[in-house]
N, C-alpha and C positions, 0 to 999 in steps of 0.2 A: 427659375428662382422658387417656385412652390415647392420643388422636388429637392433641392438644395436644402430649403426651411423645413422641409418633413423629416431628411435626413440628420439635420443639428439636432431637431426637438428628441430625435431618437438616441443620437449620442451621449445630448443630456440625459435624458434619462436611465441611459445605462448608466454613467457616470455616479448619477445620484442614487441607483443600485447600489453600487459598488461601493461607494460612500459612507451608505447605510450600513450595509454590511459587514464593513470594514470599523465601524463605530460601535455597532450593537454588539453587548458582550454577551456569551455562552457561560451561562452556570450550571452548578453542580451541585446538587445538594444529597450530601451521604449521610447515613446512620449507621452505628451498631451499636443496639441498645437493647440490653436483656435476652442477647442471642438473636436478637432479628435486623437483620438487614434492610435496610431500605436507603432507593437512590432516586433522582429526577434529576434529568437533565433538561435542558430548556433555554431558550433563546429570547431574550426578553420576557413580557409573560407566554409565549407559546411553549405549551408542553410538548417534547417530542419523543421521550424515552422516559418509562414511571417502573418502579416495583409491582406499583400494582396494576400494569399493563393496560392504562388508560392513555396513552400519550398515543401522539399523532403515528409517529413509528409502527409502535405493537399495534393500533387501528388496521393499520394499514397493510400487516404480515398477517392478520388474522382475517383479514377480508382474500386477499389473496389464497390462503389458504383452504376458504372455503371456497374458492372457487374452482380451482384444483380438484378438489374432493368433488365438488358437483360433476365435473367434468370425466374423473374416473369411474364416479356411478355408472352402473349400465341399466340399461332399461328393462323398465319391467314387459315381459313377456304378450302381459293381459292386453298393455297397450298398441302392441303391434297389429297391423292387417291381417287379414286372412290369407293374401296374396303372398307375404312373405314367407310363409311358411310353406304355401304350395309352389313356388319357384325355388325355394332351398332343397323341398324332397326333389321336384323334376331333377335340379343340378347334381343332387347328389347320389340316384338312383342313376342317373346317366353314364356308359360305361362304355371305353373302344372297344371296338371289335377286335379280333386278333389279325385280317386282317391289313386295319388300319397302322399297328404294331409294328408289323412287319415291315411296310411299307417305309415307315419312319424310323426303325433300325437304318434299312439301306440308304436311304438318303444320309445318315447321319455320319456311315461308314464312307460314302464317296464326298462327302466333304474333310472328313479328317484326308481321306488319300488325296485330295486336290490342295489342302494346305498345307501337308508333310512336301508334295513336289516344290512349289513355289516356297516355301521355305528356302532361305541361305544355307548351305553344310555347314556345321558347325567346324571342322576342319580347315575349312579353306583360308588362307593366309591372306593377306590384304597385298594388292599390286604394288610395283615401286612406286608406279605414277602417285596411287593414295599416300603411300608412307612419304611422298615428295611434298603432297599438300598439305599434310598433316606439318611436316617439319616448320615447313612458311606460314603456317598459319601459326605455331607456337610463336616463331622469329618477331611475326607482328605482335603477338599480345605482351612480349617482352621489352620490343622497342617500345611500345605507346606506354605500359605500367615505368620505365626508366624517365619516361619522359614528366611522368606526373609524381615520378620520387626522388626528383631532385633533393629535396628539402630533407626529405628522411633520410638519404645518404650523405649529404654534409652533417647533419647533425649527430654523432657518435650515443653509443647508448650511454644512458644515464650510468653513474655508479650509486654504491648504496647513501654516502653520503649527501650526494646532490640533491636524492631520491627525503634524505631525514630533513635538509635546507628547504627542499619545498614545501614538507610539510610542517614544518617548522612555519613557514611566512605565510602559510593558509590557516594553521593558528592561532597567529599574531593579529590578523586580519579579522579573523571569524569568535577572536575574544570577549569583546564587548558588544558584539551583537547577539550573540547568547545570553552574555549577562540579562539584557535588556531582555529577552524573551524569556528568561526565566524568571524575573522579576513581574514579567506581567501577568504570572497566575498570583492570581490575590486571596487569599486562602481567609474568610472572614468566620467568626465564633468559633474557632478550633477549640474544641471540649473535649477533654482528657478525664477519665474520673477510672482509675487502676486501682484494685485490692488484688497483692500478692501474697495469696493463701497457701498454708501446708498445716498440717496437723501439727509435725514436729517443730518447736519452736527454732531451734537453730538452723534447719535446711530453711525454713520459713525467712530466717533474718537475712540468710546466703544469697536465695533466691530475690530477695528484698534490693539488695547492695547492687547486685549485677543486674537487673533489669531495672534500677534506678539510673544505673549508670549510663547503660547505655539508651534508654530513653532519652534522657537531657542531652547527653550528647548529639544521638539524632534529632532532637527537635533545635537544638544550634545550629547545625549541618543545614537543617531545612531553611532556616531564618536564612543562612545566610544568601541561600541560593535563590530563597521564590517570597514574596510580602506575605508576611503568617500577621494577623491581630487574633491572641488566643483569648478567649473565653475563662475558662478555669482547665488548671491543669495540676490532679490532685493525685498523688501515686500515694498508695498506704498499704504498710502491713497487715496481714491477716492472718496471726497467730489461733492458732487452733481451728480453724475454719477448715471445713473440705474444700470448698468452690468457692475460686476468685470472681472477679467482677474485672470486665475488657470491655468499659464502655468508652465511644467518642463518636463526636459525630465532626461535620466540618462544610463549610459553602466555597466554592473557588469557582473564581470566574476570570476569564481571558478576553481578549481582543483580537478579532483575523487582523486589525490595523497593525498591532503589536509587530506582529511575524512579517509584514508586509515593509513594515518602515526597516526592521533588522535585516531582513533580505537585502534593501537596496542600502542601506548604510557598509554591510559587507561587500558588496560589489564594486562603488565605490574607494572603499579603504583596501581592496585587494588590486584592482587596476592602476592608481596611484602608487601604493606601496612596491608592491610586487611587478605586475607585466610590464607598466611602460618602463622602469629602469632597468629590467630584464632585457627587455627589446633595447634601450638605448648603448646598454653595455654590451651585448653581440653586435650593434651596427659600429661600434667604434673598434673592437677586435678585427672584424672584417675589412674597416677601411685601416686600421693597422696592418694587417696582411698583406693586403692590396700593395700598399705604399713599399713595404720590405721587398715585395717581389718585383 
């Protein structure tokens, strides 16, 4: 009983951790103002990454780099004992005598001759018995594979239309869960302050028209996909100015639980809309074919 209670408490603790991870959002703060980019990635109040390299992951990488650098650095010769240099000099001064080198060459020749004698000739062909054994082994392998591949033989190769139909069914099952994931990205305090500048008034007006069309259409598309709350959207022409301004900032948050729920939704939809009806249809077709036979 005590072991079961311990296991139950462990399972409850794991479930609690999973629920907390799914509920707590991950936040990203991004800003590009006056040509300086800043970002911060955090989970709740816990900073993971930072543009100032003061986040948890940044500090961890820094510590790993310092440890690896310390391992690569060679030890100072002044710290080594004198015995180390004496042994090293003795090993370097030792050299093999000519008699030892000659005996080593003779033993190497004898070993190579024995290996050549023991190795089978490359031109020898396999005997008939070996060929029969190989043929029997191949037959056994093919028979076993046929036993396992009955379903593969029964099912014909899918045509292009069937493949497209399958992709369409997957898209229908994944459409709503994908929208749920996209809407799970919540943008807050979206700030846009642009000045489209050019010294030539005509070019400035043309560029202003192009950029405003692209930016507002992009904002409309992003608003359809994601949940966005704007703080300021200000786009102005800068007639006679040499340099424009492209300041933007936003905060985005996302919960892992949203992706988990969307994945479960997709699996249930695909199971009841595509997989089970297809299996029932194939079963009915097989029954009809068996009755006709």
